[in-house]
C-alpha positions as CSV (number, residue, x, y, z in Angstrom):
1,M,0.0,0.0,0.0
2,R,1.3,3.4,-1.0
3,V,1.3,6.0,1.9
4,Q,1.2,9.6,0.8
5,R,3.5,11.8,3.0
6,R,2.0,14.9,4.6
7,E,3.1,18.1,2.9
8,I,5.0,20.4,5.2
9,R,4.8,24.1,4.5
10,S,6.0,25.8,7.6
11,P,9.7,25.8,8.5
12,I,8.8,26.9,12.1
13,I,7.7,23.8,13.9
14,G,7.6,25.1,17.5
15,E,7.4,28.3,19.4
16,R,7.4,28.7,23.2
17,R,8.1,31.3,26.0
18,I,11.1,30.5,28.1
19,K,10.4,30.3,31.9
20,P,12.8,31.8,34.4
21,F,15.6,29.3,35.3
22,E,14.1,26.8,32.9
23,F,17.5,25.8,31.6
24,L,18.6,24.7,35.1
25,F,16.3,21.7,34.8
26,R,16.0,21.2,31.0
27,R,18.4,21.7,28.2
28,L,17.5,22.4,24.6
29,P,16.5,19.1,22.8
30,V,19.1,18.1,20.3
31,T,18.1,16.6,16.9
32,S,19.9,16.5,13.6
33,R,17.2,18.3,11.7
34,V,16.2,21.1,14.1
35,A,17.8,24.4,14.9
36,H,16.7,26.6,17.9
37,V,16.5,30.3,17.6
38,L,16.6,32.1,21.0
39,V,15.4,35.7,21.2
40,T,16.0,38.2,24.0
41,S,13.5,40.8,25.2
42,A,15.6,43.3,23.2
43,G,15.2,41.3,20.0
44,R,18.7,39.9,19.9
45,R,18.8,36.4,18.4
46,K,21.0,33.4,18.8
47,V,20.9,30.3,16.6
48,C,21.7,27.0,18.2
49,G,22.2,24.4,15.4
50,P,22.5,20.7,16.0
51,E,26.3,21.1,16.3
52,E,26.3,24.4,18.2
53,Q,24.7,23.7,21.6
54,P,25.3,26.5,24.2
55,T,26.4,25.9,27.7
56,T,23.9,26.0,30.6
57,G,25.5,29.3,31.7
58,E,24.9,30.9,28.3
59,L,21.3,29.8,28.4
60,L,20.7,31.0,32.0
61,W,22.3,34.4,31.7
62,G,21.7,35.2,28.1
63,G,18.3,36.9,28.8
64,Y,16.4,34.8,26.3
65,R,12.6,35.0,26.5
66,M,11.4,33.1,23.4
67,A,12.6,29.9,21.7
68,Y,11.7,28.9,18.1
69,D,12.3,25.4,16.6
70,V,13.1,25.6,12.9
71,D,13.0,22.5,10.6
72,L,16.3,22.1,8.7
73,G,15.0,19.2,6.5
74,I,14.4,19.2,2.8
75,H,10.7,19.4,1.8
76,V,8.6,19.5,-1.4
77,T,5.5,21.5,-1.9
78,Q,3.3,22.3,-4.9
79,L,1.8,25.5,-6.2
80,E,-0.8,25.7,-9.1
81,A,-1.7,28.9,-10.9
82,T,-2.4,30.4,-14.3
83,S,0.1,32.6,-16.2
84,P,-0.6,34.7,-19.3
85,S,0.7,33.9,-22.7
86,K,1.9,36.4,-25.3
87,G,-0.8,39.0,-25.8
88,D,-2.4,38.3,-22.4
89,M,-5.5,36.9,-24.1
90,I,-5.0,33.2,-23.1
91,A,-3.3,31.8,-20.0
92,F,-1.1,28.8,-19.4
93,R,-1.9,26.3,-16.6
94,A,1.1,26.2,-14.4
95,A,2.2,23.6,-11.8
96,M,5.3,24.4,-9.8
97,D,7.2,21.9,-7.6
98,L,9.2,23.7,-4.9
99,I,12.0,21.9,-3.2
100,W,12.9,24.0,-0.2
101,K,15.1,24.0,3.0
102,V,16.1,26.5,5.6
103,E,19.5,28.1,5.2
104,K,19.2,31.0,7.7
105,P,17.0,30.0,10.6
106,E,17.2,33.6,12.1
107,K,15.8,35.1,8.9
108,V,12.9,32.6,8.9
109,V,12.0,33.6,12.4
110,L,12.4,37.3,11.8
111,A,10.1,37.1,8.7
112,G,7.6,34.8,10.6
113,V,7.3,32.4,7.7
114,D,4.6,29.9,8.6
115,D,3.6,28.9,5.0
116,V,6.3,28.7,2.4
117,R,3.8,28.7,-0.5
118,L,2.1,32.0,0.7
119,A,5.5,33.6,1.3
120,L,6.9,32.7,-2.1
121,A,3.8,32.9,-4.4
122,P,3.9,36.6,-5.2
123,F,7.6,36.4,-6.3
124,L,7.1,33.1,-8.2
125,L,4.1,34.4,-10.1
126,Q,5.8,37.7,-10.9
127,H,8.8,35.9,-12.4
128,L,6.6,33.3,-14.2
129,R,4.4,35.9,-15.8
130,T,7.5,37.8,-17.0
131,V,8.6,34.6,-18.8
132,T,5.4,33.3,-20.2
133,R,4.3,36.6,-21.7
134,E,7.2,36.1,-24.2
135,H,5.7,32.9,-25.6
136,Q,2.6,32.0,-27.6
137,I,0.1,29.7,-26.0
138,T,0.8,27.0,-28.6
139,V,4.4,26.4,-27.4
140,P,4.1,25.5,-23.8
141,Q,7.3,23.3,-24.0
142,E,9.4,26.4,-24.9
143,A,7.8,28.5,-22.3
144,E,8.4,25.8,-19.7
145,S,12.1,25.4,-20.6
146,H,12.5,29.2,-20.4
147,A,10.8,29.4,-17.0
148,N,12.9,26.7,-15.5
149,A,16.1,28.3,-16.8
150,Y,15.0,31.6,-15.4
151,F,14.4,30.3,-11.9
152,R,17.8,28.6,-11.9
153,E,19.4,32.0,-12.6
154,H,17.1,34.0,-10.3
155,P,16.6,32.1,-7.0
156,V,13.6,33.0,-4.8
157,G,13.5,32.7,-1.0
158,V,16.8,34.2,-0.1
159,R,15.2,37.1,1.6
160,F,13.4,34.6,3.9
161,G,16.5,32.6,4.7
162,L,15.3,29.8,2.4
163,S,17.0,27.8,-0.4
164,V,14.4,27.0,-3.1
165,E,14.6,25.0,-6.3
166,V,11.6,25.6,-8.7
167,F,10.5,23.1,-11.3
168,V,7.8,24.5,-13.6
169,R,5.3,22.5,-15.7
170,L,3.1,24.4,-18.2
171,A,0.2,23.3,-20.3
172,M,-2.5,25.0,-22.3
173,D,-5.7,25.7,-20.4
174,E,-9.0,23.8,-21.1
175,P,-10.6,26.3,-23.5
176,T,-7.4,26.5,-25.5
177,L,-7.2,22.7,-25.7
178,N,-10.8,22.6,-27.0
179,H,-10.1,25.3,-29.5
180,D,-7.0,23.5,-30.7
181,A,-9.0,20.3,-31.1
182,I,-11.6,22.1,-33.2
183,Q,-8.8,23.6,-35.3
184,R,-7.4,20.2,-36.0
185,K,-10.9,19.0,-37.1
186,V,-11.3,22.0,-39.3
187,K,-8.1,21.2,-41.0
188,L,-9.2,17.6,-41.5
189,F,-12.5,18.7,-43.0
190,R,-10.8,21.3,-45.1
191,D,-8.5,18.6,-46.6
192,I,-11.4,16.4,-47.3
193,I,-13.3,19.2,-49.1
194,A,-10.2,20.0,-51.1
195,A,-10.1,16.4,-52.2
196,G,-13.8,16.4,-53.0
197,D,-14.3,13.2,-51.0
198,F,-18.0,13.1,-50.1
199,H,-17.8,9.6,-48.5
200,Q,-14.9,10.5,-46.2
201,F,-16.8,13.7,-45.2
202,A,-19.9,11.7,-44.5
203,L,-17.9,9.1,-42.5
204,Q,-16.5,11.9,-40.3
205,L,-20.0,13.2,-39.7
206,A,-21.2,9.7,-38.8
207,L,-18.3,9.3,-36.3
208,T,-18.6,12.8,-34.7
209,P,-22.1,14.2,-35.6
210,G,-21.6,17.0,-33.1
211,D,-18.9,18.5,-35.2
212,V,-21.1,19.5,-38.1
213,S,-22.3,22.8,-36.6
214,S,-19.0,24.0,-35.1
215,V,-16.6,22.8,-37.7
216,V,-18.5,23.3,-40.8
217,G,-19.7,26.7,-39.4
218,M,-16.1,27.7,-38.9
219,L,-15.3,26.7,-42.5
220,L,-18.1,28.8,-43.8
221,R,-16.8,31.8,-41.8
222,E,-13.5,31.7,-43.6
223,R,-12.6,34.2,-46.3
224,D,-14.8,34.3,-49.4
225,S,-12.8,32.0,-51.7
226,H,-12.8,29.2,-49.1
227,R,-16.3,29.9,-48.1
228,Q,-17.5,29.4,-51.7
229,A,-15.6,26.1,-51.9
230,V,-17.3,24.9,-48.7
231,F,-20.7,26.1,-49.9
232,D,-20.3,24.2,-53.2
233,F,-19.1,21.1,-51.5
234,V,-21.9,21.0,-48.9
235,T,-24.4,21.6,-51.8
236,R,-23.1,18.7,-53.8
237,L,-22.9,16.5,-50.7
238,L,-26.6,17.0,-50.0
239,E,-27.3,16.2,-53.6
240,S,-25.2,13.0,-53.6
241,D,-25.9,9.6,-52.1
242,A,-23.1,9.7,-49.6
243,L,-25.4,10.7,-46.7
244,D,-27.8,7.8,-47.5
245,R,-25.0,5.3,-47.8
246,W,-23.7,6.2,-44.4
247,Q,-27.2,6.6,-42.9
248,I,-26.5,10.1,-41.6
249,D,-29.2,11.1,-39.1
250,D,-31.9,13.5,-40.3
251,Q,-31.0,16.1,-37.7
252,V,-27.4,16.2,-39.1
253,R,-28.9,16.6,-42.6
254,T,-31.0,19.4,-41.3
255,T,-28.0,21.1,-39.8
256,L,-26.1,20.8,-43.1
257,Q,-29.0,22.3,-45.0
258,W,-29.2,25.2,-42.5
259,L,-25.5,25.8,-43.0
260,R,-25.8,25.7,-46.7
261,D,-28.7,28.1,-46.7
262,S,-26.8,30.4,-44.3
263,G,-23.8,30.3,-46.6
264,Y,-25.9,31.2,-49.6
265,K,-27.4,34.2,-47.8
266,V,-24.0,35.5,-46.9
267,L,-22.5,34.8,-50.3
268,A,-25.3,36.3,-52.3
269,G,-26.9,38.6,-49.7
270,S,-26.6,42.3,-48.7
271,D,-24.1,43.9,-46.4
272,E,-26.7,43.5,-43.7
273,A,-26.8,39.8,-44.2
274,R,-23.0,39.6,-44.0
275,K,-23.0,41.0,-40.5
276,F,-24.4,37.8,-39.1
277,S,-21.9,35.2,-37.9
278,Y,-23.0,31.6,-38.1
279,G,-24.2,30.3,-34.8
280,E,-24.4,33.8,-33.1
281,N,-27.8,35.2,-34.1
282,H,-29.3,32.0,-35.5
283,R,-28.8,28.8,-33.6
284,A,-28.2,25.7,-35.8
285,P,-30.3,22.6,-35.1
286,E,-28.6,20.3,-32.6
287,P,-27.4,17.1,-34.5
288,A,-28.2,13.8,-32.9
289,A,-26.0,10.7,-32.8
290,A,-25.6,9.0,-36.2
291,V,-25.1,5.4,-37.2
292,V,-21.7,4.7,-38.8
293,S,-23.1,2.7,-41.7
294,E,-26.0,0.8,-42.8
295,N,-24.7,-2.6,-41.5
296,G,-22.4,-1.1,-38.8
297,S,-19.1,-1.8,-40.7
298,G,-18.9,0.7,-43.6
299,P,-20.6,1.9,-46.8
300,R,-22.4,-0.4,-49.1
């Protein structure tokens, strides 16, 4: 059975007020991964590391009033965020793994760091945004490499007494992934139209009937030369036997007819008709699921 280790975010693992003459009866606990920061009433601090234990006399007459236990171990924490791409229109999804440890216990205590993520997040995000704004959303690998190189050259956490290694992973956000998928489908349908292959077009509609409105609609919104080619193809497709051979659902046919009629109105209509974008002011009929072929295996 795999046991997930609890994520540690605070380097300060203990804080207590020192009682008068406490060190007569109890010395500071000694462990290999904990440093003690002793603070006087005047704010003077003394760090007692695992190999730097003070004498009883130093503890008794040092005037210390507070003791802080600081974890010196190496820890990993995660931070998730979004970061803008070039143009600030679309954002990357960012996941950052932070490998951190305390280098200067007195700085950690002075800054009062009780959550490494909250302390570092403003600086991490500022640096990350500086990097990702130089890259298009379509090249997350390049932006990721640039970000990791940047953090190696510009360490964060020094002001808090921390040593931090940052490992960034970037990906396109969900709307961008969906848009990218639609663009790939548009290219596929555009190639099919250019080849004049009615049956391949009908097969794609049978496999993914929901694409007919979004994909064909996008094709019809392209510049006039391409729009005319799509309009002619859809017209000939409706007149051919390809839809019958692949048993395309009637609702898909209705959507194709609607798109053809919309294309005709824009191609031959007035300037007022050209103002309308397909799917914005007039909703296309929703296509239903379609059967792949008459016998379930292919065209007759």
